[in-house]
N, C-alpha and C positions, 0 to 999 in steps of 0.2 A: 487446531488449537487456537481458537479465537482469543483476542486480547481484551481483557476487561478494563484496562486503563492504558493511557499512552506511556506510562512508565515501564510497561512490559514490552513495548515495541523494540525491534532490533536496534542496536547502537547506530547502525548506518542511517536509520531514520531519525532517531532521537537526537543525534549529534549534528545533523546536517540540515534539517528543514524546520521552519518556524512552527510554533505550537499549533496554529490553525491547520497547517498542512499535516501535522501529526494526527490531528483529530480526523481529518479527511481520510488519511491512510488507514487508521484503525477501523473506521466505519465501513470503508470499502472492502478491507480485508475480511472483516467479520461477515459481511454480506456475501462476498464471493465464496468464503469457506462453506457457507450454507448452500449457496446456489450450485456449486460444483462438487457436491459430495459424491455424486455418481460419476465414475470414470468415463462413462459414455458421453457425458456433457463437456468433457475437456478435450482440448486439441492434442493430438499425438499421444505421447506417453508421459505428459507432464503430470506431476503429482498434484494432489489437492492443495498442498501448501505452496508449491511453486506457482500454480495458477492464481491463488489468492494474492500472493505478493505482486504478481504482474498486474493484476486488476487494480490493486491498491496504488501502485506507482503510476498507473495510467490516470487514475482519479486525481492524484496530486498534480500531475502534469497538465491537467485541464485548467487548474487555477494558479499554478506556480511554474516559474521557469528559472533555470539556473543562469545567473548573470555572468558577465565577464569577470566579475570579482570572485567567482567560484561559489557564491552564496545563492540560496533560493529566494526569489522575490515574487510577490503577487503579480499576476499579469494585469 
């Protein structure tokens, strides 16, 4: 279930990361959703959705880090 806009992202993303990070998350999630459609392409028994969320968070963490203040900041 790809996301057509950042307003559709899970609350855990919308409420915690900056808008640019949300855009990164959406693009990475949608790309991973397509890339890992075949279960043979995923690790272990992870679902397509679980894999896409993991990929999306990894993409966000390449550009953003959670600071000591508990907020996400650009690296």
